[in-house]
C-alpha positions as CSV (number, residue, x, y, z in Angstrom):
1,M,104.6,193.4,80.6
2,S,104.8,194.5,84.2
3,V,104.7,191.9,87.0
4,R,101.8,192.2,89.4
5,W,103.2,191.4,92.9
6,T,101.2,189.9,95.6
7,Q,99.6,192.6,97.8
8,V,100.3,192.4,101.5
9,K,96.7,192.7,102.4
10,K,96.1,189.3,100.9
11,L,98.5,187.7,103.3
12,D,95.9,187.1,106.0
13,T,98.0,185.2,108.6
14,A,101.5,185.5,109.9
15,D,102.3,182.1,108.5
16,A,101.1,183.3,105.1
17,F,103.4,186.3,105.4
18,R,106.3,184.1,106.3
19,A,105.6,181.7,103.5
20,H,105.5,184.6,101.0
21,C,108.8,185.9,102.3
22,A,110.3,182.4,102.0
23,Q,109.1,182.2,98.4
24,L,110.9,185.5,97.7
25,G,114.1,184.3,99.4
26,I,114.0,187.0,102.1
27,D,113.7,186.9,105.9
28,I,111.5,189.5,107.6
29,P,111.0,188.8,111.3
30,I,107.4,188.6,112.4
31,D,105.6,187.7,115.6
32,D,102.2,185.9,115.6
33,A,100.8,188.3,118.1
34,V,101.6,191.7,119.5
35,D,101.9,192.3,123.2
36,P,100.7,195.8,124.0
37,A,102.8,195.8,127.2
38,G,105.8,194.3,125.4
39,V,109.0,195.6,123.9
40,L,107.3,198.3,121.8
41,A,105.8,199.8,125.0
42,E,109.3,200.1,126.6
43,S,110.9,203.5,127.0
44,V,114.2,204.1,125.3
45,E,117.1,206.3,126.3
46,I,118.7,208.5,123.7
47,R,122.2,209.6,124.6
48,D,123.8,212.8,123.3
49,G,127.0,214.5,123.9
50,A,125.4,217.8,124.8
51,C,122.2,217.1,126.7
52,G,123.2,213.9,128.3
53,S,120.1,211.9,127.4
54,L,116.5,212.1,126.4
55,T,113.9,209.4,127.2
56,A,111.2,208.5,124.7
57,P,108.2,206.8,126.4
58,N,107.9,204.0,123.8
59,R,109.5,202.5,120.7
60,F,107.4,204.1,118.0
61,A,108.6,207.2,116.1
62,V,107.1,209.6,113.6
63,L,109.5,209.8,110.7
64,P,110.4,213.1,109.1
65,M,108.5,213.9,105.9
66,E,108.7,216.8,103.4
67,G,105.6,219.0,103.6
68,W,104.3,220.7,100.5
69,D,101.6,222.8,102.2
70,G,103.1,225.7,104.0
71,T,103.0,229.3,102.8
72,T,105.2,230.5,100.0
73,D,107.3,232.4,102.6
74,G,107.8,229.2,104.6
75,R,105.2,229.5,107.4
76,P,102.9,226.8,108.6
77,T,99.3,226.7,107.4
78,E,96.2,225.1,108.9
79,L,97.1,222.0,106.9
80,V,100.5,221.8,108.5
81,R,99.0,222.4,111.9
82,R,96.5,219.6,111.3
83,R,99.3,217.2,110.5
84,W,101.2,218.1,113.6
85,Q,98.1,217.8,115.8
86,R,97.8,214.3,114.5
87,F,101.5,213.6,115.3
88,G,100.6,214.7,118.9
89,T,97.8,212.2,119.2
90,S,99.7,209.4,117.4
91,G,100.9,207.7,120.6
92,C,104.5,207.7,119.2
93,G,107.2,208.3,121.8
94,L,109.3,210.3,119.4
95,V,108.3,212.9,116.7
96,W,110.9,213.6,114.1
97,G,109.6,216.8,112.7
98,E,109.4,217.4,109.0
99,A,112.0,218.6,106.6
100,T,112.5,222.4,107.2
101,A,114.8,224.5,105.0
102,V,117.6,226.5,106.6
103,R,117.2,229.1,103.9
104,A,114.8,229.9,101.1
105,D,116.8,228.7,98.1
106,G,117.2,225.3,99.7
107,R,113.5,224.4,99.6
108,A,112.5,221.3,97.6
109,N,109.2,222.9,96.8
110,P,107.7,226.4,97.0
111,N,105.6,225.5,100.1
112,Q,108.2,223.8,102.3
113,L,108.7,225.3,105.7
114,I,111.7,227.6,106.4
115,L,113.1,228.1,109.8
116,D,114.3,231.7,110.3
117,H,113.6,234.7,112.5
118,R,110.4,235.5,110.6
119,T,108.9,232.0,111.1
120,V,110.4,230.7,114.4
121,D,107.4,231.7,116.6
122,E,104.9,229.9,114.3
123,I,107.1,226.8,114.1
124,A,107.3,226.9,118.0
125,E,103.5,226.7,117.9
126,L,103.8,223.4,116.0
127,R,105.9,222.0,118.8
128,A,103.3,223.2,121.3
129,L,100.7,221.0,119.5
130,L,102.5,217.8,120.5
131,D,102.3,215.8,123.8
132,P,104.9,217.2,126.2
133,T,106.2,213.6,126.8
134,Q,107.1,213.1,123.2
135,V,110.8,213.6,122.3
136,T,110.7,216.0,119.4
137,G,113.1,217.2,116.8
138,L,113.2,219.2,113.6
139,Q,114.9,218.1,110.4
140,L,117.1,220.8,108.9
141,T,117.8,220.6,105.2
142,H,119.1,222.1,102.0
143,S,117.8,220.3,99.0
144,G,120.8,220.8,96.9
145,R,120.4,219.2,93.5
146,W,116.7,218.9,94.0
147,S,116.0,222.5,95.1
148,R,112.8,223.9,93.5
149,P,112.1,227.0,95.7
150,E,109.9,228.6,93.0
151,G,108.5,225.4,91.5
152,V,111.2,225.0,88.8
153,P,114.6,223.4,89.2
154,L,117.3,225.6,90.9
155,P,119.9,223.0,91.5
156,R,123.0,223.5,93.7
157,T,125.2,220.5,93.8
158,A,128.2,219.0,95.6
159,Y,129.9,217.9,92.3
160,A,129.2,217.1,88.7
161,H,127.2,213.9,88.4
162,P,127.3,211.8,85.1
163,L,123.7,210.7,85.3
164,L,121.8,213.1,87.5
165,D,123.0,216.5,86.2
166,R,120.8,216.3,83.0
167,R,117.7,215.4,85.0
168,V,117.6,218.9,86.6
169,G,119.4,220.9,83.9
170,V,122.6,221.4,85.9
171,D,125.1,223.8,84.3
172,G,128.8,224.3,85.1
173,G,128.1,226.8,87.9
174,A,125.8,224.7,90.1
175,A,128.4,223.3,92.5
176,F,128.9,225.0,95.9
177,S,132.3,226.4,96.5
178,D,134.0,225.8,99.8
179,D,133.3,229.4,100.9
180,E,129.6,229.0,100.0
181,L,129.5,225.8,102.1
182,D,131.0,227.7,105.0
183,Q,128.2,230.2,104.8
184,L,125.6,227.4,104.5
185,A,127.1,225.7,107.6
186,D,126.5,229.0,109.4
187,D,122.8,228.9,108.2
188,Y,122.4,225.4,109.7
189,I,123.9,226.5,113.0
190,A,121.6,229.6,113.1
191,A,118.6,227.4,112.3
192,A,119.5,225.0,115.1
193,V,119.7,227.9,117.6
194,L,116.2,228.9,116.6
195,A,115.0,225.3,116.8
196,Q,116.2,225.2,120.4
197,Q,114.4,228.5,121.1
198,A,111.2,227.0,119.6
199,G,111.3,224.2,122.2
200,F,112.7,221.3,120.2
201,D,114.8,218.6,121.9
202,F,117.0,217.9,118.9
203,V,117.8,218.9,115.3
204,D,118.5,216.5,112.5
205,V,121.4,217.4,110.2
206,K,119.8,215.6,107.2
207,H,122.1,213.3,105.2
208,C,119.7,211.3,103.0
209,H,117.7,210.9,99.8
210,G,120.0,212.6,97.4
211,Y,119.9,216.1,99.1
212,L,123.0,218.2,99.5
213,L,124.6,216.7,102.5
214,H,123.9,213.1,101.3
215,E,125.5,214.0,98.0
216,L,128.6,215.4,99.8
217,L,129.2,211.9,101.2
218,T,130.1,210.8,97.6
219,G,132.2,213.8,96.7
220,Y,135.3,211.6,96.1
221,D,136.6,213.8,93.3
222,R,135.5,217.1,94.8
223,E,138.5,219.4,95.3
224,G,139.0,221.4,98.4
225,R,138.1,220.9,102.1
226,F,134.8,219.1,101.6
227,G,135.8,216.4,99.3
228,G,138.2,213.5,98.8
229,D,138.5,211.1,101.7
230,L,135.8,210.5,104.3
231,H,137.3,213.0,106.6
232,G,136.9,215.7,103.9
233,R,133.5,214.5,102.9
234,T,132.2,214.8,106.5
235,G,133.8,218.2,107.0
236,F,130.5,220.0,106.6
237,L,128.9,217.8,109.3
238,R,131.7,218.3,111.7
239,T,131.6,222.1,111.2
240,V,127.9,222.2,111.8
241,V,128.0,220.0,114.9
242,T,130.8,222.0,116.4
243,G,128.9,225.2,115.8
244,I,125.7,223.9,117.3
245,R,127.5,222.6,120.4
246,E,128.9,226.1,120.9
247,R,125.8,228.2,120.1
248,A,123.0,225.9,121.3
249,P,124.4,224.0,124.3
250,G,122.0,221.4,125.5
251,L,120.4,220.8,122.1
252,A,120.7,217.2,120.9
253,I,121.8,216.4,117.4
254,A,120.5,213.6,115.2
255,V,121.1,212.4,111.6
256,R,118.8,210.8,109.1
257,L,121.0,208.8,106.8
258,S,120.6,207.0,103.6
259,A,122.7,204.1,104.8
260,F,123.1,202.8,101.3
261,D,122.2,203.9,97.8
262,M,122.0,202.5,94.3
263,V,122.3,203.6,90.7
264,P,119.4,205.8,89.4
265,F,116.5,203.9,87.8
266,V,114.3,204.8,84.8
267,P,111.1,203.3,83.4
268,G,111.9,200.4,81.1
269,G,109.6,197.9,79.2
270,G,106.1,198.0,80.6
271,G,107.1,201.0,82.8
272,V,109.1,198.7,85.1
273,G,112.1,200.3,86.6
274,E,115.5,199.4,85.4
275,P,119.0,200.8,86.0
276,E,119.8,203.9,84.0
277,S,123.3,202.6,83.5
278,H,125.0,199.2,83.8
279,D,128.5,200.7,84.1
280,P,130.4,200.7,87.3
281,Y,128.8,203.3,89.6
282,R,131.0,205.2,92.2
283,F,128.3,207.6,93.5
284,A,126.3,205.3,95.8
285,F,127.2,205.9,99.5
286,G,127.1,202.5,101.1
287,G,127.3,200.8,97.7
288,D,129.7,198.3,96.4
289,G,130.6,200.1,93.1
290,T,128.3,198.1,90.9
291,G,125.3,200.3,91.4
292,L,123.1,197.5,92.7
293,G,125.1,196.0,95.6
294,I,125.7,197.1,99.2
295,D,129.0,197.7,101.0
296,L,128.6,199.3,104.5
297,T,132.3,199.8,105.2
298,E,132.0,203.6,105.0
299,T,128.6,203.6,106.6
300,H,130.0,202.0,109.7
301,Q,132.9,204.5,109.7
302,L,130.3,207.3,109.5
303,L,128.4,205.9,112.5
304,E,131.6,205.7,114.4
305,L,132.1,209.4,113.7
306,F,128.6,210.1,114.9
307,A,129.5,208.6,118.2
308,E,132.8,210.6,118.4
309,L,130.8,213.8,117.8
310,G,128.3,212.9,120.5
311,I,125.4,212.2,118.1
312,G,123.3,209.5,119.7
313,L,120.2,209.3,117.5
314,V,120.1,208.0,113.9
315,S,117.3,207.3,111.5
316,T,118.2,204.9,108.7
317,T,116.7,205.1,105.3
318,A,118.1,204.4,101.8
319,G,118.3,205.7,98.2
320,S,116.3,208.6,97.0
321,P,112.7,209.3,96.0
322,Y,113.9,211.1,92.9
323,Y,116.0,208.5,91.2
324,N,115.4,205.0,92.8
325,P,112.1,205.3,94.9
326,H,111.6,201.5,95.1
327,V,114.9,201.4,97.2
328,Q,113.9,204.3,99.4
329,R,110.1,203.7,99.8
330,P,108.9,200.3,98.8
331,A,105.4,200.6,97.3
332,F,102.9,198.6,95.3
333,F,101.7,201.6,93.4
334,P,104.3,204.0,92.0
335,P,104.0,207.8,92.1
336,S,103.1,209.5,88.9
337,D,106.7,210.4,88.0
338,G,108.0,207.0,89.0
339,Y,108.1,203.5,87.5
340,Q,106.5,200.1,88.3
341,P,108.5,198.3,91.0
342,P,111.1,195.9,89.6
343,E,110.9,193.7,92.6
344,D,108.3,192.7,95.2
345,P,108.2,195.7,97.5
346,L,108.8,193.4,100.5
347,V,112.3,192.7,99.1
348,G,112.9,196.5,99.6
349,V,111.6,196.3,103.1
350,A,113.8,193.3,103.9
351,R,116.9,195.1,102.5
352,Q,116.4,198.1,104.8
353,L,115.7,195.8,107.8
354,V,118.9,193.8,107.2
355,V,121.1,196.9,106.9
356,T,119.5,198.5,110.0
357,A,120.0,195.3,112.0
358,E,123.7,195.2,111.1
359,L,124.2,198.9,112.0
360,T,122.3,198.5,115.3
361,A,124.3,195.4,116.3
362,E,127.6,197.1,115.5
363,H,126.8,200.5,117.1
364,P,125.0,199.8,120.4
365,E,125.8,203.3,121.7
366,L,123.4,204.7,119.1
367,T,119.6,204.8,119.2
368,I,118.7,203.7,115.7
369,V,115.2,204.3,114.3
370,G,114.4,201.9,111.4
371,S,112.4,202.8,108.3
372,G,110.5,200.9,105.6
373,Y,107.8,199.5,107.8
374,S,104.7,201.0,106.1
375,Y,104.7,198.4,103.4
376,A,104.3,195.7,106.1
377,Q,100.8,197.1,106.3
378,D,98.6,194.9,108.5
379,W,101.7,193.2,109.9
380,L,103.6,196.4,110.8
381,A,103.4,196.0,114.5
382,N,104.1,192.2,114.4
383,V,107.2,192.9,112.3
384,G,108.3,195.9,114.4
385,Q,108.0,194.0,117.6
386,A,110.0,191.1,116.3
387,V,112.7,193.4,114.9
388,V,113.1,195.4,118.1
389,A,113.0,192.3,120.4
390,G,115.7,190.7,118.2
391,G,117.9,193.8,118.4
392,G,117.4,194.8,114.8
393,A,116.5,198.4,115.6
394,S,116.0,200.6,118.7
395,M,112.7,202.1,117.4
396,V,110.1,201.5,114.7
397,G,109.7,204.5,112.4
398,L,106.3,205.4,110.8
399,G,106.3,207.6,107.7
400,R,103.4,207.3,105.2
401,M,101.4,205.2,107.7
402,I,101.1,208.3,109.9
403,L,99.3,210.2,107.2
404,S,96.6,207.6,106.7
405,Y,96.5,206.1,110.2
406,P,98.0,208.6,112.7
407,E,96.8,206.7,115.8
408,L,98.2,203.3,114.8
409,A,100.9,203.4,117.6
410,A,98.3,204.4,120.2
411,D,96.0,201.6,119.1
412,V,98.8,199.0,119.3
413,L,99.9,200.1,122.7
414,A,96.3,200.1,123.9
415,G,95.8,196.5,122.7
416,K,93.2,197.4,120.1
417,A,92.8,195.7,116.8
418,L,94.0,197.8,113.9
419,E,91.5,199.8,111.8
420,R,92.1,198.0,108.5
421,S,90.3,200.8,106.5
422,L,93.1,203.2,107.6
423,I,96.1,201.1,106.9
424,C,98.4,202.6,104.2
425,R,98.3,200.6,101.0
426,T,101.1,202.6,99.4
427,F,98.9,204.2,96.8
428,S,101.6,206.9,96.6
429,D,99.1,209.7,96.3
430,C,100.9,211.5,99.1
431,T,103.8,211.9,96.5
432,T,101.8,212.1,93.3
433,A,99.8,215.1,94.5
434,P,102.7,217.4,95.4
435,R,104.7,216.3,92.4
436,N,101.8,217.8,90.4
437,G,101.6,221.0,92.4
438,L,98.9,219.8,94.8
439,V,99.0,219.7,98.6
440,S,100.3,216.6,100.3
441,G,98.0,214.2,102.2
442,C,96.4,210.8,102.1
443,Y,93.7,211.3,99.6
444,P,92.5,207.6,99.4
445,L,92.0,207.0,103.2
446,D,91.9,210.3,105.1
447,P,88.3,211.6,105.0
448,F,89.6,215.2,105.1
449,Y,91.6,214.8,101.9
450,K,88.9,212.7,100.2
451,E,86.8,215.8,100.2
452,H,89.7,218.2,99.4
453,P,89.2,220.2,96.2
454,H,92.6,219.0,94.9
455,R,91.4,215.4,94.6
456,V,89.8,216.0,91.2
457,A,93.1,217.3,89.8
458,L,95.0,214.4,91.5
459,T,92.7,211.8,89.7
460,R,93.5,213.4,86.4
461,A,97.2,213.2,87.1
462,K,97.0,209.6,88.1
463,Q,95.0,208.7,84.9
464,A,97.7,210.3,82.8
465,A,100.4,208.4,84.6
466,K,98.5,205.1,84.2
467,A,98.3,205.7,80.5
468,R,102.1,206.2,80.4
469,F,102.8,202.9,82.2
470,Q,100.5,200.9,79.9
């Protein structure tokens, strides 16, 4: 039987939230009240080796998310433009633009944006939808193992993986050669040049969630220039950064990083997630080798490298939505292809906050945007204020919450009470829909998506998933 965890919406006071955390044996900072003119309203300087610095007008950030609603040739649609318009009115001081493929075969889905000479003008129009005061970047990606550019797996990997290869039908020819990685680095650099032309302040060289560059970080046994020790495993990043500095001077560089990872999980009894293997697990960057513990030794070394390369902006996250989503995105309700959470989701929030706090304390030269706040729900601003005031992060990142309640930051900074009917309750429809070939959006709370034709198909998919969990 699955455990039914206490929902955050039932914790109606800050003291109740604290008491529940104490019962779980975790410590999540939380303030009793939010000061609209307090620390979250302060500007933040983002230093970079190329542009000197950028200044975000407040401590809220839109986190990068993967869109599933562009055209099949990688262009924005009205749905994409609507989302970016909402980013522009969010009140967030920084907009970390969504995952955009540097070439077509690296898309995670057939409707993901691509940045190339065909699409750059339309992607520039997305930047123009935002407030000019918002610091804005674009996340550049190749999905690697999780590439599905035509809707079926087309995996390209960093190395052979003992657990994940069979999930996507990897054969012996899936791994990138060093020469192919050299070409891919050129693609990243070319995309960064176009992003600068499109008006973006920075690009993110994405290293998270099991995608290609995150996987390269655990290529301990990979032969050649891009494997082995940490110097080799970060060779791709250093190549890309050097190229961007040469060809797009003045463009800042950021990294979204899975600061730690864990073993892949699978549904167990009652649909509750459990580790796929209990053997020692070497493939979790930031892990301790057991598959379930954390060791940030190499994570700290990587952040030191960021500083040496002049990278001043980092967004922390964890794990992967494909193989351990409860680690990456704590939620009460799992996506259709997931599993019931094996822990109270607030434990996952606390885990990310603790790691981000350690990294922020040890690397004060970096501006670090924290993740995992959406599951704090009604208490998001109270937690975010306490974390930033205590030095646990430089900025509060908003992911799923932006889809349901895009103006949350604006309301907090204006001293308004939160609109409880818009607060993300982590129904996971924003993941379940695209995993079933439907457009992404907040179907439960956004009136636009409540009336969208895809909602009927989404309901059927959820019913099928519920039956599987029972």
